[in-house]
C-alpha positions as CSV (number, residue, x, y, z in Angstrom):
1,M,2.4,-20.7,6.1
2,V,3.1,-20.2,9.8
3,L,3.0,-16.7,11.1
4,H,4.9,-15.7,14.2
5,A,4.8,-12.6,16.3
6,N,8.2,-11.7,14.9
7,F,6.6,-11.4,11.4
8,A,4.0,-9.0,12.7
9,E,6.5,-6.9,14.6
10,S,8.8,-6.7,11.6
11,Y,6.0,-5.6,9.3
12,H,4.7,-3.1,11.8
13,R,8.2,-1.6,12.3
14,L,8.7,-1.2,8.5
15,L,5.4,0.6,8.3
16,N,6.1,2.9,11.2
17,R,9.6,3.7,10.0
18,G,8.4,4.4,6.5
19,I,5.7,6.7,7.6
20,A,8.0,8.6,10.0
21,E,10.8,8.9,7.5
22,A,9.2,9.0,4.1
23,F,5.8,10.6,4.5
24,H,6.1,12.5,7.8
25,H,2.3,12.9,7.9
26,T,-0.5,10.6,7.0
27,S,-4.2,11.1,6.7
28,E,-7.0,8.6,7.3
29,K,-8.3,9.5,3.8
30,H,-5.2,8.0,2.1
31,L,-4.4,5.3,4.6
32,S,-5.2,2.5,2.1
33,R,-2.6,3.9,-0.3
34,Y,0.1,3.9,2.4
35,L,-0.7,0.3,3.2
36,V,-0.6,-0.8,-0.4
37,E,2.8,0.9,-0.7
38,F,4.2,-0.9,2.3
39,D,2.7,-4.2,1.2
40,R,4.7,-3.9,-2.0
41,R,7.8,-3.0,0.0
42,W,7.3,-5.9,2.3
43,N,6.6,-8.4,-0.4
44,T,9.6,-7.4,-2.5
45,R,12.1,-6.9,0.3
46,H,14.3,-9.8,-0.9
47,E,14.5,-8.6,-4.5
48,S,17.2,-6.3,-5.9
49,D,16.5,-2.6,-6.4
50,G,16.7,-3.1,-10.1
51,N,14.1,-5.9,-10.1
52,R,11.7,-3.8,-8.0
53,N,12.1,-0.8,-10.3
54,V,11.3,-2.9,-13.4
55,A,8.3,-4.4,-11.7
56,V,6.9,-1.0,-10.8
57,L,7.5,0.3,-14.3
58,I,5.7,-2.7,-15.8
59,T,2.7,-2.1,-13.6
60,T,2.4,1.5,-14.9
61,M,2.6,0.6,-18.6
62,G,-0.6,1.7,-20.4
63,K,-1.8,3.8,-17.6
64,R,-2.3,7.6,-17.8
65,P,-0.5,9.7,-15.2
66,T,-2.9,11.7,-13.0
67,R,-2.3,15.1,-11.6
68,I,-1.7,15.3,-7.9
69,K,-2.9,18.5,-6.3
70,T,-0.4,20.1,-4.0
71,V,-1.2,22.3,-1.0
72,G,0.3,25.7,-0.9
């Protein structure tokens, strides 16, 4: 695979836009989680929304939900 500067710029722009619009604030502690999320978004960008949703649901099958502590 040949990588171009355009590829890196596109990925970086998706990451920055997502953090600014979706998360509004990021912490260094959870940076790896943000990057995993945007890797999934980048790698599935050509799939339909339905296919992406099904893939996410399949990866969660058999896993227990964990409680997320909220601040406030």
